[in-house]
Backbone as CSV, one residue per row, in Angstrom:
resi,resn,N_x,N_y,N_z,CA_x,CA_y,CA_z,C_x,C_y,C_z
1,UNK,22.649,-23.385,1.723,21.574,-22.441,1.448,22.293,-21.074,1.318
2,UNK,21.785,-20.325,0.354,22.260,-19.016,0.008,21.372,-17.959,0.583
3,UNK,21.819,-16.808,1.136,20.947,-15.835,1.653,21.285,-14.515,0.810
4,UNK,20.261,-13.904,0.334,20.312,-12.608,-0.440,19.585,-11.663,0.386
5,UNK,20.010,-10.364,0.358,19.317,-9.227,0.992,18.852,-8.395,-0.231
6,UNK,17.586,-8.185,-0.485,17.133,-7.493,-1.643,16.141,-6.445,-1.240
7,UNK,16.420,-5.205,-1.706,15.553,-4.084,-1.473,14.595,-3.930,-2.689
8,UNK,13.352,-3.835,-2.422,12.410,-3.564,-3.480,11.645,-2.308,-3.076
9,UNK,11.592,-1.287,-3.952,10.953,0.013,-3.824,9.893,0.137,-4.932
10,UNK,8.697,0.458,-4.373,7.462,0.719,-5.254,7.178,2.285,-5.120
11,UNK,6.789,2.779,-6.226,6.204,4.145,-6.232,4.708,3.811,-6.494
12,UNK,3.800,4.381,-5.556,2.386,4.183,-5.698,1.708,5.503,-5.719
13,UNK,0.846,5.620,-6.779,0.004,6.746,-6.881,-1.391,6.504,-6.308
14,UNK,-1.824,7.311,-5.264,-3.097,7.112,-4.588,-4.069,8.236,-4.758
15,UNK,-5.273,8.029,-5.091,-6.216,9.053,-5.272,-7.271,8.811,-4.102
16,UNK,-7.713,9.849,-3.446,-8.726,9.667,-2.447,-9.779,10.829,-2.659
17,UNK,-11.060,10.488,-2.389,-12.070,11.551,-2.438,-12.097,12.117,-1.013
18,UNK,-11.513,13.299,-0.840,-11.350,13.866,0.539,-12.736,14.097,1.170
19,UNK,-13.783,14.350,0.398,-15.098,14.561,0.901,-15.580,13.329,1.666
20,UNK,-15.157,12.081,1.230,-15.679,10.916,1.921,-14.923,10.748,3.328
21,UNK,-13.799,11.285,3.592,-12.981,11.126,4.731,-13.276,12.283,5.678
22,UNK,-14.666,12.397,5.936,-14.997,13.472,6.914,-14.760,13.082,8.400
23,UNK,-15.104,14.032,9.237,-14.792,13.752,10.643,-15.462,12.524,11.181
24,UNK,-16.689,12.297,10.731,-17.355,11.033,11.254,-16.750,9.821,10.749
25,UNK,-16.346,9.743,9.549,-15.640,8.509,9.009,-14.222,8.437,9.765
26,UNK,-13.474,9.498,9.932,-12.170,9.344,10.633,-12.396,8.884,12.006
27,UNK,-13.308,9.353,12.716,-13.529,8.938,14.104,-13.829,7.403,14.188
28,UNK,-14.785,7.011,13.321,-15.130,5.620,13.248,-14.062,4.781,12.869
29,UNK,-13.127,5.166,11.933,-11.944,4.433,11.534,-10.971,4.324,12.653
30,UNK,-10.773,5.280,13.335,-9.780,5.284,14.574,-10.378,4.334,15.700
31,UNK,-11.642,4.221,15.860,-12.222,3.414,16.887,-11.984,1.975,16.543
32,UNK,-11.992,1.639,15.253,-12.024,0.193,14.756,-10.738,-0.239,14.230
33,UNK,-9.881,0.628,13.686,-8.702,0.275,13.023,-7.355,0.915,13.490
34,UNK,-7.057,2.087,12.831,-5.778,2.699,13.254,-5.974,4.126,13.652
35,UNK,-5.034,4.705,14.321,-5.123,6.042,14.845,-4.669,7.126,13.703
36,UNK,-5.380,7.089,12.555,-4.970,7.969,11.509,-5.696,9.227,11.779
37,UNK,-5.066,10.275,11.540,-5.733,11.626,11.774,-5.738,12.529,10.460
38,UNK,-5.012,12.042,9.472,-4.944,12.856,8.179,-5.233,11.980,7.040
39,UNK,-5.582,12.666,5.902,-5.799,12.025,4.644,-4.417,11.363,4.166
40,UNK,-3.286,12.053,4.502,-2.090,11.393,4.159,-1.848,10.037,4.815
41,UNK,-2.298,9.918,6.109,-2.133,8.641,6.818,-2.869,7.531,6.016
42,UNK,-4.036,7.821,5.520,-4.775,6.837,4.706,-4.090,6.632,3.304
43,UNK,-3.596,7.640,2.762,-2.861,7.419,1.471,-1.633,6.499,1.665
44,UNK,-0.968,6.709,2.734,0.210,5.779,3.003,-0.240,4.363,3.220
45,UNK,-1.254,4.240,4.009,-1.771,2.861,4.304,-2.218,2.168,2.956
46,UNK,-2.994,2.900,2.233,-3.471,2.274,1.005,-2.356,1.998,0.042
47,UNK,-1.399,2.860,-0.040,-0.143,2.631,-0.847,0.566,1.336,-0.462
48,UNK,0.689,1.110,0.794,1.286,-0.210,1.256,0.519,-1.292,0.896
49,UNK,-0.845,-1.282,1.083,-1.710,-2.382,0.682,-1.527,-2.667,-0.803
50,UNK,-1.491,-1.653,-1.625,-1.362,-1.861,-3.018,0.056,-2.421,-3.312
51,UNK,1.099,-1.895,-2.871,2.401,-2.283,-3.102,2.686,-3.701,-2.653
52,UNK,2.013,-4.205,-1.607,2.208,-5.564,-1.146,1.261,-6.543,-1.963
53,UNK,0.420,-6.045,-2.798,-0.422,-6.945,-3.541,-1.707,-7.337,-2.777
54,UNK,-1.950,-6.793,-1.651,-3.142,-7.155,-0.876,-4.385,-6.861,-1.693
55,UNK,-4.317,-5.608,-2.286,-5.404,-5.092,-3.052,-4.859,-4.657,-4.360
56,UNK,-5.660,-4.737,-5.520,-5.275,-4.038,-6.767,-6.370,-3.057,-7.034
57,UNK,-6.180,-1.864,-6.638,-7.175,-0.876,-6.786,-7.038,-0.083,-8.044
58,UNK,-6.175,-0.504,-8.934,-5.951,0.048,-10.268,-6.980,-0.473,-11.232
59,UNK,-7.212,-1.782,-11.067,-7.972,-2.569,-12.066,-9.380,-2.902,-11.469
60,UNK,-9.402,-2.983,-10.104,-10.645,-3.505,-9.544,-11.222,-2.481,-8.448
61,UNK,-11.672,-1.411,-9.062,-12.228,-0.263,-8.222,-13.352,-0.698,-7.344
62,UNK,-14.129,-1.709,-7.618,-15.191,-2.169,-6.849,-14.788,-3.009,-5.664
63,UNK,-13.525,-3.324,-5.639,-13.018,-4.280,-4.573,-13.305,-3.715,-3.201
64,UNK,-13.709,-4.596,-2.267,-13.917,-4.238,-0.919,-12.597,-4.138,-0.182
65,UNK,-12.344,-2.970,0.527,-11.052,-2.723,1.245,-11.505,-2.677,2.758
66,UNK,-10.983,-3.513,3.524,-11.284,-3.540,4.937,-11.086,-2.150,5.535
67,UNK,-12.031,-1.655,6.241,-11.948,-0.358,6.877,-12.556,0.727,6.063
68,UNK,-12.677,0.446,4.758,-13.191,1.605,3.830,-14.428,1.141,2.999
69,UNK,-14.699,-0.118,2.880,-15.763,-0.598,2.019,-15.380,-0.701,0.608
70,UNK,-16.216,-0.722,-0.355,-15.927,-0.736,-1.620,-15.064,0.519,-2.069
71,UNK,-13.958,0.238,-2.712,-13.133,1.282,-3.095,-13.737,2.398,-3.752
72,UNK,-14.619,2.101,-4.804,-15.246,3.155,-5.551,-16.183,4.042,-4.761
73,UNK,-16.710,3.526,-3.685,-17.607,4.358,-2.781,-16.872,5.368,-2.057
74,UNK,-15.530,5.161,-1.794,-14.710,6.119,-0.955,-13.868,6.958,-1.969
75,UNK,-14.049,6.709,-3.231,-13.213,7.446,-4.283,-11.744,6.957,-4.145
76,UNK,-11.497,5.745,-3.893,-10.073,5.237,-3.664,-9.648,4.619,-4.927
77,UNK,-8.501,5.135,-5.429,-7.804,4.446,-6.526,-6.271,4.497,-6.253
78,UNK,-5.688,3.394,-6.585,-4.151,3.413,-6.464,-3.534,2.523,-7.429
79,UNK,-2.306,2.830,-7.811,-1.661,1.974,-8.749,-0.109,2.129,-8.618
80,UNK,0.597,1.075,-8.794,2.028,1.082,-8.786,2.600,1.751,-10.063
81,UNK,3.351,2.830,-9.966,3.774,3.470,-11.172,5.280,3.258,-11.451
82,UNK,5.891,2.584,-10.374,7.278,2.299,-10.644,7.767,1.308,-9.631
83,UNK,8.794,0.458,-9.993,9.430,-0.574,-9.158,10.899,-0.579,-9.389
84,UNK,11.738,-0.588,-8.308,13.143,-0.761,-8.394,13.459,-1.920,-7.483
85,UNK,14.455,-2.713,-8.006,14.957,-3.824,-7.167,16.488,-3.763,-7.160
86,UNK,16.987,-3.963,-5.990,18.394,-3.869,-5.841,18.869,-4.980,-4.846
87,UNK,19.905,-5.747,-5.223,20.415,-6.733,-4.305,21.519,-5.912,-3.397
88,UNK,21.247,-5.947,-2.143,22.093,-5.228,-1.207,23.236,-6.108,-0.722
89,UNK,22.980,-7.452,-0.585,24.004,-8.273,-0.164,23.752,-9.659,-0.837
90,UNK,24.831,-10.160,-1.428,24.894,-11.431,-2.088,25.716,-12.386,-1.285
91,UNK,25.372,-13.592,-1.349,26.257,-14.696,-0.683,27.649,-14.684,-1.223
92,UNK,28.568,-15.001,-0.332,29.984,-15.023,-0.877,30.036,-16.097,-2.003
93,UNK,30.864,-15.798,-3.047,31.020,-16.753,-4.047,31.805,-17.987,-3.575
94,UNK,31.346,-19.120,-3.972,32.079,-20.366,-3.648,33.216,-20.485,-4.585
95,UNK,34.376,-20.895,-4.107,35.489,-21.147,-5.039,35.741,-22.571,-5.115
96,UNK,36.181,-22.870,-6.345,36.421,-24.371,-6.594,37.775,-24.713,-5.973
97,UNK,37.828,-25.805,-5.292,38.993,-26.207,-4.546,39.997,-26.966,-5.557
């Protein structure tokens, strides 16, 4: 078996309607999900969900996102704008005997 170590980097653009992330929403979100206190916390979380392919909020704006509801209702849009892949470690080459 061969083992590779590969680094994958995604650049994700996230748009959020800051008016929807008011104090009441933030408090309710913290009670049920994560201790996010800033809009940037939510942007990072949504970017990770997009990068991992859990949601595709570029093409499916009406998609329900756990903790947020339908993306369009919260003004949530995100899309991967770039991807880089690099092999950090390759298995040693086998030599013919």
